[in-house]
N, C-alpha and C positions, 0 to 999 in steps of 0.2 A: 454474587458469589455462588459457586456450585458446592453442594454439600455431600450427601451420601446416597447410595443406592441400596435398596433392600435385596438381600440375597434370597434364593428360594427356600422354602420350608421354614421361613421365619427364623433363620439361624443367626440373626443379628445384622449389623450394618458393616458394609465395607467402606472405610473412609476413603474419600477421594482427595486428590491434591487441590487445595484452595487456590483460586486465581481471580484477580480482578478482571471483570469483563469490560475493560476499556475497548478491547477489540479482540477478535479471535478469528483465525483463518487457516485453512489448509490450502495453500496456493494452487495445488493441482486440481482439487475438486471443489475449491471454495475460494472465491475472491470477494467476499463480503460486501457490505453496503456503505460503511462510513468512509469518507475521504478518498474515493477513487478520483484520481486526477484525469480529467477528460483526455483521451487519446494517449495517456502516459502510463497505461497499465495500472499496477497497484501503487506506483510512485506518485507522490504529490508534486504539484507544480505551482509556483508562485508562493514565495515565502515572505512573511511580513504583510501587514495589512495594506501598505502602500503598493507593493508590487502585485499583490493579489487583485487589487482594484484595476490593474492594467493587464490582467491575465498572464502575468509572468513575463511580459515583453521586455522589461528593463533589468531583469535579475542579473544578467552577466555583463552589463555595460554601464549603467547609471544607477548603481545599487546603494542601499543603505547597509548597515552592518549585518542585518539579518539575511537579506537576500544574497549579499556577497559571500558570506560564510557558507551558505548552503548551495550556491550555484557556481560562482567564479571567484575564488579567493583573491585573484589579482585585482578585482574591483575595489578591494579595501584601499588601495592606493589613491583612488579617486575621491575618497571622503575628505571633506574640508576641515574636519576636526574630530575630536574624540566624541563618542556617543554610546549610549546604551539604549536598548529597546526591549520592551515587554509586549507580548501579544497573546491573544486568545482567538481561536477559530472554532466557531460553532457550525455544525453540519446537520442538515436534515435530509434524509433520503427516503424515497418511496419506490417500491418495486412491485410489479405485477407478474404473476406466473399463471399460465393457462395450460391445462393438460386434461385430455379426455373430456372436454366440454365443461370442466370445472375451473373456476378462477380463485386464486389466492392472492392476498395482498400483504405487504410488510412495510412498516414505517419505523424508521430508527432515527434517533437524535442523539448527538454527543458533542463533546468539545475537547480540544487539546490545547495546551499552553505552549509557548515558545519564548526564547530569550536570546539576546546577543549583545556583545559589547565589543567595541573597537577603539584602539588608542594608538597614539603616535607620540614619541618622546621629542617634543620641540620640533626642530626642523630635520629630524632624522629621515633617512630614505626608507626606513622600515615602518610598516604599520602592522599591528597585531590584532587578532580577533579571537573570540571565544563564543560559541553558540550551542544551543540545545533546541532541537525541533523534532517533530515526528515526520519521518520520510513516508511512512504509511501507517494508517490506523484504521483497519477495516473490520466490519462486523456484520454478520448475517444471522438472523434468528427467525426461523419459520416454524410453523406447526401444521403439518398436513399428513394425510395417510401415506405410509410407505407403499410404493407401487410394487405389486408382486414381481419378484425377480429372483436372482440367485439360482442355485441348483434346486430344481423342483418348484420354482415359482413361488417362493415363500415371501411372507410379509411380516413386519414387526408391528403392524397396526399404525394408529395415529401416534406419532412420536415427534419430539423436537428434531429439527434439522438446523444445526447451528455450526458456524464456521467463522474463522477470523485470522487475521495476520497483523502483527504489530512490529514496527521497526522504528526505534528511537535512536537518534544520532546526537552525540556530543562530540564537538571537534574544536581543535586549536588550529589557527591559521596565521600566515604571515605573508605580506606582500612587500616587494622591494621595487622602488622606482629607479630603474636603470638610467633613465633620462627624463626630461620633461614630458616626453610623449609615450614612453614604453615602460610597462610594469609587468613583473612576473609574480605569481603567487602560488602557494601550496597550502594544503591543510591535511591533518591526520586526525582521525576520530575513531571512536568506539561505537559500534552498532549493537544495541540489544534487540533481539528479535524473538518473537513468540509465535508459535503455530498452535492452533487449537481447532479441534474437530469433534463434533458430537452428533452423529447421524448414522443410519444404516450405510454400510460400506461394502462394496463388492470388490473382491480381490481381482486385479486386472491381469497380472502376469505370472504370479507364483505358480510353478508347475503343478503342485499338489492341491492348491486351493483356488485356482483361476475359476471365476464364476461363482464362488461361494459368497454368501452374504453374512455379515456380522454387524451387530449394532455396536459401534465403536465410539468410545469416549477417550480422546487422546489430547494431551498437552505436552509440548516440548518448547524449550527456550535455550538461548545461548548468546554468546558474545563473539564479535568479529571486528577486525580492523578495516577501516575504509580510508584510503588516501584520495586526494584530488589535486589537480594542478590546473592553472589557468594563465591567461595572457590578456593584457589590456593595452590597446594602442589608441592614443588620442592625438591624431595628427594636427588638429586645430581645435579651438574652443567649441566648435559646433558639432564635431563628429567624435564618436567613440566606437571602437570595434573590440569585441571580446571573443575569446575562445576558451574552452575548458575540456578536460578529459577526466573521466572517473572509471577506474578499472572494474572488472567483474569481481564481486565479493562473494565468497563461499559462505553459506550459512549452515553450519552443522550443529543441530540442536538435540538436546537430550531431555527426557522427561518420563512420563508414565502413561499407561493406557489401561482401560478397563473394557473387556470384550464380553458381549452377551451373544452366545451362539444358539440360544434356545430355539429359534424358528428354523435354523438350518440343520440341526442335528438329526431330526427324524428322517428327512430325505436321504441322509447319508448313512442310514442304518444305525444311528447312535442314539436312538430314543432312550430316555432314562439316564443318559450321561449328564452329570452336573454341568450346567451350561455357562458358568461364569469363570472368568480368568483375569488375573492382573498380569501386566507385562511391563518391563522396562522398554521405553520407546525412544527411537532416534529418527530424525528426519533430516534430509539433505536437499537443499535447493540453493538458489543464488540470486543476488541482485545483479542486474545486467551492466555490461560496459556501456558507457554513454559518452558521446562526443558531441559538443555543442558549439555554436558560433552565432554571433549576432551583431547588431549595430544600433546605436541611438543617434538621433539627429535633432539638434536644436534648430528647428525650422524658423523660429522667430524668437523675440525676446520672451514670449510667454508660452509658446507651443513647442513641445518635445514629442518626437515620434520614436517608438522603439520596435525592434524586430529581433526575435530569437528563435533558433531552430535547434532541435536535438535529434540525433540519430541514436536509437536505443536497440541494442543487440539482444532482443528477447529470446531469439532462437537458441542461444548458448546458455541461457539462464533458466527459462521456464519451458524447457522441452519435456521434462518429466520430473516427478517428485519421487524420491526414494524414501520408503517407509520401512523400518525394521522393528519388529517386536521380539523381545527375548526374555528369558527367565520366567516363562509361564508358570503360574501357581496352581493350575488345575492338572493333577496327575492323569486323569482319564483323557482329557483333551490332548495332553502332551503325548500320551501313548498312541493317539490316533494321527496327529499331525506334527508332533515334535514340540519342544518347548520354545522354539524360535521360528518365526515366520518373517518373510520379507516380501515386499511388493514394489513395483514401479508403476506409478500412475501416469498415463499420458496427459500432457498439457498442450503441447503443440503450438505455442505462441510464435508469431512471426515478427521479424525485425520491422521497426516502424520509424518514420519521421514524425516529429511533433513540431508544429509551427505556431508561434504566438506573435500577434501584432497588437500594439497598444499605443495610446497617446495620453499625455497629460497637459493640462492648460491652466496657467496661473490666472485666476480671475482677479486677484489682487495680491498684495504682499503677504496676506494672511491665508487666503483660500486657494486651493488647487482641486480641480476635478480631473478624474481619470476614466478611461474606458478601454476595453480590450476584447479580443477574440482569440481563441485557441482551437486548433484542430489537429487531430491525429486519428487515423483509422485504427479501430480496435485490433489489438494483436491476437485476440482469442478467436479461433474458428467456431462458427455456429454449432457444429456437430458436437463440440465439447462444452457447450453452455448448459448449465443446470440452474435451478434456483439458488444454489450455493456458490456458483461462480457467475453471477448475473452479467449480462453484456455491459461492457464498459462504455460510458458516454464518450462520444467522439467530438462533440462540440462543447465549448464553454464561452459564454458571454459574461463580461465583468463590468462593473461600475464602481468607482471609488471617489472618496472625498477626503481632503486633508486640510487641517487647520494648524497654523503655526503662530505661536506667540512667544517672543523672546527666545529662550533656549529650548522651548518645548514644542513638540509636534504631535498631533493626534490624528490618526488615520482610520478610515473605515473602508472596507472592501466587500463587495457582494458579487457572488458568482452563481450562475445557473448553468448546470451541466446536463446535457441531454444527448440523445442519439437514437438510431433505429433499434427496434426490437430484434432480438435474435430468435430465429425460427429453426429449431433442431428437427428437421424432417426425419433423419436417421441418426440417432445418438452414436457417438464414437466410443462410448463406454460399453463394457460387457453387459449383457442382458437387455440393453436397449430400453431401460425403464423410462428414459426421458425423451424417447422418440415422439415426434409429432407434438412437441411442446413449444410454447412461446413465452419469452421472458423479456421484461422491459424495466429500465431503471432511469430515474430522474433524481438529481441531487441539487440542493441549494446550500450555499455556505455564506457565512457572515464573519469577517475577520475584523478584529479591533486591535489597534496598536498604539502604544505610547512611547515616544522617543525623546531623550534629553541629551543635549550636547553639554560637555563638561571640559 
């Protein structure tokens, strides 16, 4: 939890908005550490422990309740009975940042829960589902010297550099079997998102403040609706084909911000001006349009192979982040720059394909082993990589194990996510503070799941 900051001259404490640090991220300047889905940007891939153990390769075609509800709702129709599932995913990430001959390390560990239920009334053509899961839960917490920059080359010294993004999804879905081979499905859900940023921030585009540096502590949150639709075609018992589409979702969040201008005021000729101000804050960004398709093949009585591909339109969602501060509480700073300031931070992500290939093999009627691989080129350009938006892993390898007894199934999935380091020879952000830097990230995750048919 974050508490209070001391004002100058010992005039008491300025209360800050409390928030749980499950995760926090400013998607433009910060793409945190926890739960980056390799090649999938800030979005998670592979829901439920079973599908996680196959790198997400079966989520749209041969799914359980969890992966069907979060990937392709039409796959609900393929379930052979009613079921509920509970899961927990633990994540450990390690990042390295090198700049100016000095190296810094960060290690973060966290966990997120998930649940889903699916049911069908007797021999009805309809199957219904309900689920809750984290689409994204990222966090970065560094502590290193603020590189001189801004107007006049100022620094705030050694301060925290923290960022995060949280997106939780709760959705209801339904699938209808139009025939023995064809099913359609759709879901509608609510997205709760939170953007959090606490670090020195250089204004990027504001005409009056471009290049100025402020130590900014900001949190915004909000709700949005997210629909999704899918199709499942099973031409014979050995083959399943799936498709899904999820539209772009706007995230308009409100919150508050606390700004420390102390280092920047003297170069602007405002020495002696009280440096602290509180603002109402708003941020605007989006989750991208996604179109996916795939197939699963029962190659033998025991071996199943899955393939899934998603096209993600990042260029229309993470092109820039709009940040607006209003209602400033410092009259002296308001007189110099106004009580409201706005900025647009470049992100510049590119559209990407993500490919997952996996297999599962039934050792016996009780035990199943799984494996998978996923790849997607990072959407973020190296020039816009900083320690707060570490390079996203491009590869993931996964292993899984399942055990079934009666109406119960227990699953375990492990993933290792890795990729090349990002070398920012010339930073794309103003002041070039992160030029000639190198950042690298590796993530491990362990998913546990429990499913019961009823």
